[in-house]
N, C-alpha and C positions, 0 to 999 in steps of 0.2 A: 557655646560652640566648643570652646577649648577644654571642656571637661572630659572629653573623650579623646582616644588616640586618633580616631578618624578625623574629628573636628580640628585637632591640633595640626594634623598634616595638611588638611584643606587650607587652613589659615596660614600655615607656613608656605604652602606652594603659591598662595596669592599674595605673598609679601606683606601679610597683616601686621607682623611684628614691627616692621619698619615704619608703617604708618602710625601705630600706636605710640612707639617710642618718639617719633617726631612731635606728635601731639602733646606728649608728656612734657617735652623740652619747652614747647612754646607756652603751655599753660601753667608750667610749674610755679611761677611767682604769683599767680592770681589767687586771691583769697575770697572772692565772692561765692556765695552758696552754690550756684550753678556750676562753677568751674570745679569747686572742690568735690562736688558729687561726681562730675565726670572723671576727675582724677582718681577718685576711689574706684570707679568701675574699671579705668585702665589698669590700675595696680592689680585689681582682682583678676583681670584677664591675664596679665603677665604671670601672676601667681599660678593660675591654672595651666597656662601655656608651658611653663617651665617645670611643672611638678614631675619629679622623678625622671626627667628626661636630659641627660648629660649633653646631648647634641644641641638641643634647643637652649639649655642654660648657657652653653659656650657661645651660641649665636648672639644671645642678648648681651653677654659680656663684651664680645667683640664690637658689638654696636655701641658700646660705652654707655649702657643704661645705669651703671653703678653710680657715677657721680650725680646723675640727675636724681635718683632715688634718695641719695644721701641729703641732697639740697631739699628735696620735698619734705623730708623728715624734719629738717630744721625749721622751714617755713611754716609747716601746718601741724606742729606739735600739738596745738590746741584741739584739733579735729580728731576725736577719738576713732571714728570709723576709718578715716583716711590713714591715720597713723598705723592702725592694725594691719590694714591691707598692705601697706608699704613694708611692714615689718615681715609679713609672711612672704612677700615676694623676695625680700632680702634673704630670708631663711633658705629658700630654694637655691639662691646663687651663692651663698656664703660656704656651701660645702665644697665648691670646686677650688682646686689650688690656684688656677689662674685668676680667680676672682679676688683672692686674698691680697695678691699683689696690687690689684686696682684699688681695693678698699684702703690699702695701707697709704695711698696717695690723697685720700679724702680726709675730712674731719669726722669720719664715722665714729670714732672712739668717743670723741667729745660729745657729739649728738646723742649717742646711745647712753652715755653715763648721765647726761643732763635729763634725758627722758626718764631713765631709771630712777633717779632721785625723787621725781614727781610722784611716782606710782605708790598707791596704797593698797590696791587690790592685788591678791595673790596671783590670779591668772594673767593679769596685765604683766607683772614682774616676770612670770614664767615665760611669756612670750618673748620678752627681751633677752632672757637668759638663753633661750633657744637660738638666738642670733649671735649672742656673745661667745658661747662656747666654741662653735667652729671657727669664729674669727680669732679667738684668742690662741688658736693653734700656730698662728703666724707670729714670729718673733718681733717684728717691727710693730705690729699691732698690740702685742703684749705690753711693750713699753708704752705706746700711746694710751692704752687703757689705765696703766698704773699712773701716768702723768695726769690723766683726766679725772683721777680720784675714785676709780672703781673700788679699789682695796678698802678704803674708809667705808664705802657703802656695805661691802661684803661683811666687814667685821661688825658693823652695826646689826646687820641681819642676824648674824651668828649670836650676838649678844642678846637680841630680842627673842630668839626662837630656842635657845639651848635647853630651857627648862620645860618647854611646852610639849604636851603629848598629843597635840592636834595633828591630824595627818598632814595638812597643808604646810604647818610650821616645820614638821620633820623633813618634808620634801624640800622646803626652802633651805633649811640648814645644810642639807646634803648638797644641793646645788651650789650654794655660795661657798662651802668649804672646798668642794671639788674644783670650783673655778679658781679659787685662791691658789690652790696647789698648781693648777695649769699655769697661772701667771708666773710662777717661781721656776717654771722649766726653761725660760728664756734667760740667757747669761745676764744680759743688761738689765732686765726687769728685776731679776733675782738680787743682783748686787746693789741696785737702787733701793730695795726694800730692806736689805741686810744692814745698809748704813754702818759698817764696821761693827756690827753686833750691838749697836746702840739703838737701832731703829725701833720705834714704837711698834711697828708691825711684827718685826721679829719677836719682840717681847710678848706681844698678845698670842702670837702662834705658840710660843713656849707655854703659855698658860693653858693651852688646849690639852697638853699631854696628860696632866693629872686629872682631867675632866672625867665625869662619869658617862659621858656620851661616847659610845664606841666610834660614832661617825667623826666626832671631834679628835678622839685619840688617833684615829686612823690618819685624818687630814694633818694633825700635828706632826706625827712621825714622818709622814711623806714630805711634809714641808721641810722638816730638818734634813731629810735625805737630799732634797733639792738645794737647800742652803749649803750643804756639805759637798759642793762640786768643785771647791778649789782649796788648796792647802791653807791659805790664809784663814779662810772662814772656819775650816776644820779645827785649826790649832786654837783659834779664839774660843770656839764653842766647848772644846774639851777642857780648856782652862777655866771655863766659867760654869762647870758643873752639869753640862747637858747629859753626860754619860749616866749619871746616877738617875736623872729623871727617866731616861729610856730604860735602864735596868728595872726601875720600880714598875714601869708600864708593862714590861715583859713579865715581871713577877705576877702581875694581875691576870695574865693570860696563859699561865703554865698548864693548869688543869682545865681541860675542855675549853681553851681560850678561843677568842676570835681569831681565825687564821689570817684575815686580811691585816689586822693589827700586828700580829706576830711578825708577818712578812715585812710590813712597813717598818716596824722598829729595828728588825735585823738589818734591813737595807740601810737605815741611817747609821747604825753602828758600823756596818761594813765600810761605808763612805768615810766615816770619821777616823777609821783605822788606817787609811791610806798614808797620811804623812808620817814620816819616820818617827818624828818626835812624839807623836801620840801613842804609838804602840805600847811602849813600857808603861805610860801613864794608865792606859785603858787596861793593861794586864793587871797592874797593881790594884786597879779599882774592882777587879773581880769580873771583868767582862767575859773571859773564857768560861768561867764557872756558870755565869748566867746563860750563856748561849748553849752550853752542854745540856741544860735542862730540857732542851727541845729535841734531843737525840731521838726520843721516842716517836717524834712527829711522823705521820704517814703522808703528810702533805708535800708533794714535790717542790712547790714554790718556797716553803719554809725550809726544807731540807737544803735547797739550793743556796739560799741566802746564809743559812747557818754555816755552810761549808765555806762560802766566800769570806765570811766574817773571821772564821778561824784561820784561814789561809793568809788574810791580810795581817792579822794580829801577830802570827809567828814569823813573819818575814824577817830574817836577820836577827831573831830573838831566840838564841840557842837554848836558853834555860826553858823557856815556855814551850819550844819545839819538843824538848826532851820529856818534859812533864806530860804533855798531851800524847806524845808518841808511845809512852809507857802505859797509857790508859787502855786497858784491853777492851773495855765496852766501846769506846770510841773507834778503836782500830777494826774491831769486828764488824761495827755498823758501816764503816767506810768500805770494807771489803764487800759487805752485802750490797751497798749502793753502787759499787763499781760494776755490778751486773744489772743495774736498772735500765734495761735496754729501751723501755718505753720513754725514758726521760733522759735524753742526751745531756742536758745540762747538768743534772744531778750526777750523772755517770762521769762526765768530764771533770767536774769539781772534786769529786771523790778521789779520782785518780791524782789530780793535781795536789790535793792536800796530803795524800799518802806520800807522794814523791817529796813534798815540801817538808814533811816531818823529818825524813832522812837528811835531806839537803841542809836544813838549817840546824839540826841537832848534831849531826855527825856522830851519833851515839850508837854504840854496839847494842845497848839494851833496846833501843828503838827498833833497830834492825831485827833483833831476835823477836820482839813483840810482832812485827810485821810478818815475819817468815811463819811463825807459830799460827798466826791468824789466816794464813793463805793469801797474802797479798802479793807475793812475788809475780805470780802469773799476770796480774793486772798491770803491774809496772812494765812487764815485758810487752804486754799487748799495747800499752800506752806508746811505747817506742815506735809503734807502726802507725800512730796517729796521722790524720791528714794535716794537723796543725804543727808546724815546725817548733813552735814554742813548747807544745806539750811533749813532742818527741825528745827535744833537748832536755827538758826537766826530767823525763824518765831515764834517759841515758846517764845523766850526772848522778841520779840516785842510785842506779845499778852499779855504776862505777864505784860509788862509796861502799855499796854492799860488798862488792868483790874485793875491795881494798881492806875492809874492816871485818867481815864476817863470812868469808868465802865458803868455809867448811860447812857452816850452818845452812847457807842457802844453796849450796851446790846441786842437791837433788832437784829442788824446785826450778832452778835455772835451766837444768837439763830438760826437765818435763816440759817447760814452757818453750822449749826450742830456741833458746836465745841466740845460740851460735848461728843457726840457719838465718835468723832475722838479721843479725849483724852482717852477714855475708850478702843478704839481699840489699841492705841499706848501702853497703860500700860499693856494690856493683852498680847500683842505680845512678845514672848520670843526673837524675833530677834531685838527688839528696843535697841538702843545703851544706856548705862548707862546715859549719859547726856540728852538723849531724855526722859527717864523715870523721871529723876530728875526734869527736867524743866515742864513736864507734870503735876507733883504733885504740883509744886509751883503755876502753873496756876489754878489748881483745887481749891487750898486754896483761890485764889484771887476771883475766880468766885462766890464763896459762898456768897460773899457780894451782889449779885443780886438775888432778889426773884425768878423770873421765871427760872434762871440758876441754882439756889440752888434746885429747884423742880426737874429739870432734873437730877441733880447729885444724888439726893436721890433715884429717880426711876431707877437708873441703877446699883445698887449694887456695888458702888465703893469700899465700905468697904472691900469686899471680896478680890478684886484685890490687893488693897493697903497692906492689912495685909500679903498677900503672899511675898510682896516685902521687908518685914521687915527683911527677912533672905537673902536678896541679897548679892552676894559676893562683890559688890562695897559698901564700908562703907558709902560714901555720900548718895547714893540711899537708903540704909537701914535707915539711920538717918531721911532723908526726909520722908520715909514711916511712921516712928513712929509718927512724927509730923503731917503728914497729916491725919493719922488714928485718932489721938486725935481731930483734928479740925472737921472731919467728925462726930465723935461720939458726940461731943458737940452740933453740928448743928442738928443732927437728934433727 
């Protein structure tokens, strides 16, 4: 009856689910053949009843059916038919967020791992995988699965299937390594497996990176990116040579490489470059050069990670910022990507890297390269971003341009209507204090150019700035007084 929508609704209206769940509870511990047969049918009914129906899934979860099903699995693990029905009913319920919290209070992790270890047939393992994957999205259950020994099972499957070309083995390798990466997404489970970089799991995952299987290379790089989620781990990994392994992996994928592997390896390098002490080490290892090989990539996810990695690497590294900022090919590609309207992430990262090259190098050569490549208009547009951090980065870069190379950039700044934009930012009550402050610093610098000074005079900046003298932020108020004096002198 529960196989169709009409049947489900009829059973729902008649309160059938309550009756079945009550019977499940009372029969749960009985192991005679007749009871087990009935329990199998009840689980099948719940499976059909809850199939692709959120409302009925929630109803069953609220009735508290989950602990009963977990108990059932433990008691009847020898009965293959009952176990399968129970697992499929689980699978339907495990998708819902509310169910994961309930599952976390049971010993489901232990039961599933115990069951998993006994399985020899591929389709039985597959069935358990289908329940494990949604459950492993919950951080509490991730840790329970790690503690129940799931990782050891997964590593064993990887070892047994890595050289096979059988379709089912390839599928099992993928599922196992994907699940492994998922377990590393939880902070506690990740740290437990890292074990200060000495963990056998971490070492095994490292050995996946030089593997010939694309799937393992991908999982290995993603696992490293997940391990690299705190400074301590990142510093340890860089000191222990992980960077060279990732660069070798990238090297294998430069020409017509696997895009997912490129993306994963760049993600790992980007995360590793976050701690200050790692930047110089990674730069001297040649990471910037390795990453630049992917400038030709037409794949937005790869472009996005490439930009993020370079931006992390040059943070407060003046020499590297200058070297990259004078690289005409890189700067031209950045200017091109600043117009990637279909890919907001790539567009945002390109703008941020352009600004970072100027802010960290403070170099006239870099500014000239960016002016010649047509980058100024993008920095001016970036000053109007909806993200304060990006606005601010743009204004600081523009202030450096105005201080160091105003003559070279003058025409572009004028064409990009920078003065009008600054007037808008200063007049807008919603502008953050740092935006107002940096806009005024920029105005003072722009006065050094005749055409820009004329624009400033024609736009009644004095009025706007004098209002800011009473701004609640002291730094803004002080800068307003200074700016007012400068404007008064120039007029």
